C-alpha positions in Angstrom: 218.3 110.8 103.0 221.3 113.0 103.7 224.4 112.8 101.5 227.0 110.1 102.4 230.2 111.3 104.0 233.4 111.0 102.3 235.0 108.0 104.0 237.7 106.7 101.6 240.1 105.7 104.3 239.5 104.4 107.8 242.6 103.9 110.0 242.2 101.2 112.7 243.8 102.5 116.0 243.7 100.4 119.2 242.4 102.8 121.7 244.6 101.9 124.5 248.0 102.2 122.6 249.3 105.6 123.3 252.1 105.7 120.5 249.3 104.9 117.8 246.9 107.4 119.2 249.6 110.1 119.3 250.1 110.0 115.5 246.6 109.0 114.4 245.4 112.5 113.5 248.4 113.2 111.3 248.0 110.2 109.0 245.4 111.8 106.7 242.7 109.2 107.1 239.1 110.3 106.6 238.1 108.4 109.6 239.8 107.2 112.7 238.5 103.7 113.8 239.0 103.3 117.5 239.3 99.7 118.1 237.8 97.8 121.1 237.6 94.5 119.3 240.4 92.4 117.8 243.4 94.6 118.6 242.6 94.6 122.2 243.3 91.6 124.4 240.4 90.3 126.4 241.9 91.3 129.7 242.7 94.7 128.5 239.1 95.7 127.3 237.8 97.2 130.5 240.8 99.5 130.6 240.4 100.2 126.8 236.9 101.2 127.4 237.9 103.7 130.0 240.1 105.4 127.5 237.4 106.0 124.7 236.1 109.3 125.9 239.6 111.0 126.0 240.6 109.5 122.8 237.7 110.8 120.9 238.1 114.2 122.3 241.8 114.2 121.4 241.1 113.1 117.8 238.5 115.8 117.5 240.7 118.4 118.9 243.9 117.5 116.7 242.4 116.7 113.3 239.8 116.6 110.7 239.1 112.9 110.8 235.7 111.6 111.7 235.5 109.1 114.6 234.2 105.5 114.6 234.3 103.0 117.4 234.6 99.4 116.5 232.7 97.3 119.1 232.8 93.5 120.2 230.2 91.0 119.0 229.1 89.2 122.2 226.1 91.0 123.5 227.5 91.5 127.0 230.5 93.1 125.5 228.7 95.1 123.1 226.5 96.7 125.7 229.6 97.7 127.7 231.2 99.0 124.6 228.1 101.3 123.6 228.1 102.6 127.1 231.3 104.3 126.4 231.1 104.9 122.7 227.7 106.6 122.3 229.1 110.0 123.2 229.4 113.4 121.4 232.2 113.3 118.8 231.6 109.7 117.6 230.1 109.6 114.1 229.4 105.8 113.9 229.7 102.5 115.5 231.3 99.6 113.6 229.2 96.6 114.4 231.2 93.6 114.1 230.0 90.0 113.2 226.4 91.1 112.4 224.2 88.1 112.7 221.1 89.4 111.1 218.8 92.4 110.9 217.4 91.7 114.4 220.9 92.0 115.7 221.3 95.5 114.3 217.7 96.4 115.5 218.7 95.5 119.0 221.8 97.5 119.0 219.8 100.4 117.4 217.5 100.3 120.3 220.3 100.3 122.9 221.9 103.3 121.1 218.6 105.2 120.9 218.1 104.8 124.6 221.7 106.1 125.2 221.3 109.1 122.9 217.9 110.1 124.7 219.4 109.6 128.1 222.4 111.8 127.2 220.4 114.4 125.4 222.2 113.7 122.0 220.5 114.0 118.6 218.3 111.0 117.9 219.8 108.8 115.2 222.9 111.0 115.2 225.3 108.1 115.6 225.3 105.7 112.6 226.2 102.1 112.1 228.6 100.4 109.7 227.9 96.8 109.5 230.6 94.1 109.2 229.3 90.8 107.8 231.8 88.0 108.5 230.2 84.7 108.0 228.3 83.0 105.2 224.9 82.8 107.2 224.6 86.5 107.7 225.9 87.1 104.1 222.8 85.2 102.9 220.8 87.9 104.8 222.7 90.8 103.4 219.7 92.6 101.7 217.5 92.2 104.9 220.5 93.5 107.0 220.9 96.5 104.7 217.3 97.5 105.3 217.2 96.8 109.0 217.5 100.3 110.5 217.8 103.9 109.2 220.9 104.2 111.4 222.8 102.1 109.1 225.1 104.0 106.7 227.4 101.4 105.2 228.3 97.7 104.9 231.5 95.7 104.6 232.7 92.2 104.5 235.1 91.1 107.2 237.5 89.3 104.8 239.7 87.4 107.3 236.9 86.2 109.4 234.7 85.3 106.5 237.6 83.2 104.9 238.1 81.4 108.2 234.4 80.7 108.5 234.3 79.0 105.1 237.5 77.2 105.5 239.2 79.1 102.7 242.0 81.6 102.3 241.4 85.5 102.0 242.5 85.7 98.4 240.9 87.9 95.7 239.4 84.8 94.0 237.8 83.6 97.1 236.4 87.0 98.3 235.2 88.4 94.9 231.8 86.8 95.0 230.9 87.8 98.7 232.5 91.2 98.3 230.1 91.7 95.3 227.1 90.5 97.4 227.9 93.2 99.8 228.2 95.8 97.1 224.8 94.6 95.7 222.9 94.7 99.0 224.4 98.1 100.1 223.8 100.0 96.9 220.3 98.5 96.6 219.5 99.9 100.0 221.3 103.3 99.3 224.2 102.5 101.7 227.9 102.9 101.2 229.6 99.7 100.1 232.9 99.6 101.9 235.9 97.4 101.4 238.4 96.2 98.7 238.4 93.3 96.3 240.9 91.3 98.3 242.0 91.7 102.0 243.5 94.6 103.9 246.2 92.3 105.7 249.1 92.8 103.4 250.6 96.2 103.2 254.1 95.4 102.1 253.6 96.4 98.4 251.7 99.7 98.4 251.9 100.0 94.6 250.1 96.6 94.2 247.7 97.7 97.0 246.9 100.9 95.0 246.0 98.9 92.0 243.6 96.7 94.1 242.1 99.9 95.6 241.6 101.5 92.0 239.8 98.1 90.8 237.7 98.1 93.9 236.6 101.7 93.1 235.7 100.6 89.6 233.3 97.9 91.0 231.6 100.6 93.0 233.2 100.5 96.4 233.9 103.9 98.0 236.2 103.3 100.9 237.9 100.8 103.0 239.8 100.3 106.4 243.5 100.4 106.8 245.4 98.4 109.3 248.6 100.2 108.7 249.2 104.0 108.1 251.1 103.3 104.8 247.7 102.2 103.2 245.9 105.5 103.9 247.3 107.5 101.0 246.6 104.6 98.5 243.0 104.5 100.0 242.6 108.3 99.5 244.0 108.3 96.0 242.4 105.1 94.8 238.9 106.1 96.0 239.2 109.6 94.6 238.3 110.5 90.9 241.5 111.2 88.9 241.9 114.7 87.4 241.5 113.1 84.0 238.2 111.3 85.1 236.9 114.6 86.3 237.8 116.6 83.3 236.2 114.0 81.1 233.0 113.9 83.3 232.8 117.7 83.0 233.0 117.5 79.3 230.2 114.8 79.2 228.0 116.9 81.3 228.6 120.0 79.2 228.0 118.2 76.0 224.7 116.7 77.5 223.5 120.1 78.2 224.2 121.1 74.6 222.6 117.9 73.2 219.5 118.5 75.3 219.2 122.1 74.1 219.1 120.8 70.5 216.5 118.1 71.4 218.9 115.1 71.3 219.1 112.4 73.9 222.5 111.1 73.1 225.8 112.2 71.4 229.2 110.9 70.5 232.5 111.6 72.3 235.7 110.1 71.2 234.1 107.7 68.9 231.7 106.3 71.6 228.0 106.8 72.0 227.1 108.8 75.3 223.6 108.2 76.5 221.7 108.5 79.8 223.5 106.0 82.0 227.0 107.4 81.0 225.8 111.0 81.8 224.4 109.8 85.2 227.8 108.2 86.1 229.6 111.5 85.0 227.3 113.5 87.1 227.7 111.3 90.2 231.6 111.4 89.7 231.5 115.1 89.8 229.3 115.1 93.0 231.8 112.8 94.6 234.8 115.0 93.4 233.2 118.0 94.9 232.5 116.3 98.2 236.1 115.2 98.4 237.2 118.7 97.6 235.0 120.1 100.4 236.5 117.6 102.8 239.9 118.6 102.0 239.0 122.3 102.6 
């Protein structure tokens, strides 16, 4: 399996709103998530679809962001969305309101046929799955293993809270978010999202604390509904300079210990053994990937 991309921040942009598209590439987001779903009124969807190809080409020409397209859930809409979204320059499809593994396998078949028809690399366009109801959440592990095209999973917080008759608070979302995290990591996928909801961007300092806490759980990136959230996502989902320095020290000391035939060692009054070394190594891999993306 290839290394995961660095997708710390994904900025939602309605594909049919020129003033948002015009500035999208300058926002610093790792991905631009062109939206055909919630931000597009039902009557405007046909026109929005006609604008996808030009929007993708524009983002690719203007910036360094990867491109995702968020599609609608009803099958008749999803088919129309995929017809315009499976094109060169699109890295992934955000599949909304995933119902189960068969849902993703069906869409996988449709995308495969379009890739073949358009002479695109087979499997080149990946999936991000959004689980937004308790029934599909119960199938999270099966969904995570449904298709090799699947790259990551997230919980649609607002829709999920509505589905269970609750509010999208941190307490309400903590358990389902962790279920997504467990299913995604068990299948080798990227766990996406934050512990909480992305709807409130009025207090960026508080939002950054949420992002950092989410990263400590194991989440690796999340969507932004406002450009002000992008820097917080990029910072919060990146290892700090202090964390990188400590990881480098742990890895270096591990090499020394191994050369002396020791399996563990002490650092700052704490015992360092294999799991801690593995976390340090993983942190350095991610730090290098983030640095490479910046270059």
